[in-house]
N, C-alpha and C positions, 0 to 999 in steps of 0.2 A: 592512535587510539584504536583499541579493539572494537570493531563495529558491533560486536555482540553486546557491548555495554550500552549501546544506543537503543537496544530493544528492551522496552520497559513494560511493566504491568499496568493495568488500569489504575490501581492505587497510586503508583508512581506518576502516571500521566496527570492525575488530579492534582498532585502536589506540584508538578512542574507548571501546570496551567495557572495555578494560584501564584506561583513565583513570577511567571511571565507577566501576569496582570499587574502585580505589584511593581514590576519594573517598567510598566507602561508599554510592553510589547504586545501587539495584537497577536492572537492565536489563530492560525489557519490549520484546519484539519482536512487532509486529503485522503481519499480512500480508493482502493483498487485491488484487483487480484494480483497483478504483477506476475502472472504465470511465466511470462518471458519478459524481462526488463528490456524496454525499447528506448531508443534515443528520444523519441517523442515524449516518453514518460519523464526522462531526465530534464528535457527542455521545459516541460510544463511545470514540474516541481520547482525548477529554478525561477520561473516567472512568479510563482506563488511566494517565493521567499525574497524576491527582489526588493521589496519595500522595507525589509528589516523585520518582517514578522517572524514569529516563532512557528516552525513547521513541524507538525506531528502527522505522521503518515500511518493510517490504519491499513494493514495488509489483511485481507480476508483469509481466514484459516482454510485448511484443505477441504473440510466438509462443506463450507459455504461456497468455495470456488466450484466444487463439483456440482452443487445444486444450481448455481447461477449459470454455469457453462454447459450443464447437462453432459458432463464427461465423467468417466470412471475414476480418473485420478489426475492430479495436476502434473504438469511437466516437471516442475520443481516442488519439493515439499515446502511447507510454510516457513520453517526456520531458514532454509536457504533463500527463499524469496525475501524474507525480512532482512537477512544479512546483506543481500545485494542492495536493497533500498537504503539500508542504514549506511552503506559505504559511500553514498552520495553526500558530498560535503554540504549541500544545501539543506539536508534533512537533519533536524535537531534530534528527533526520536521517532521510533517505530513501535507500533503496538499491533500485535496479532489479534484481530477482531473476530469473535466466534459467531456473529449473527449477520444475516443478510441486510438487516436494517441498522442504520447508524443512530437511531433514536436514543437508545440507552447511553451510548457514548456521548452524544451531544448534550443530554441531560446532565451528565457528570462534568463535562468540560466547559460548557458554555462558550464555544469558540466564536470569534468575530466573523469568521468566514469558513464555509464548508465547500469542498469541491470533490466531485467524483472524477478521477483521472480517466480519460478515455482509454479503454483497453481495445484498441483497434485490432482487427484480425492481422496476425503477423505472418511473415513469410515462412517461418518455421512450421506453423500450423498448416499453412497451405501445402507445403511440401509433404508433410506427414499425411495429410488427407489424401493427396494424390497417390502416395505409395500404398496406403491402406486400400484404396480403391483398386489399384493394380493387383495387389495381393489377393483380393476377393475374387478377381476374374480368373485366377489360376486354378 
């Protein structure tokens, strides 16, 4: 399956949520920046899906990521981040979300469970920070 097909619009997410409800599948919505996909992200998403729930992942768009992280640009653009998350077998669908609050999404989807995936400081970010600090000293 082309992972890009798992990236859907809000309208499509509303349709999928209604179908999952009709099938009796609980809907879990998970949200994160996923600026660098980490093994801990994959494990956590797998745990959310373990009970047979439908899993929709909201990936914050580039503008939201930059505001939340106070950085000029993401490591990976939103489409690349969404495709990486969509490539995980445990993820049913991915939605690129353009707001820092999930309120609008939750009002539309009425999920059974909502989780913010921990976006721990990653080793790549730490290495980049050290190199930038060294560059500033020169």
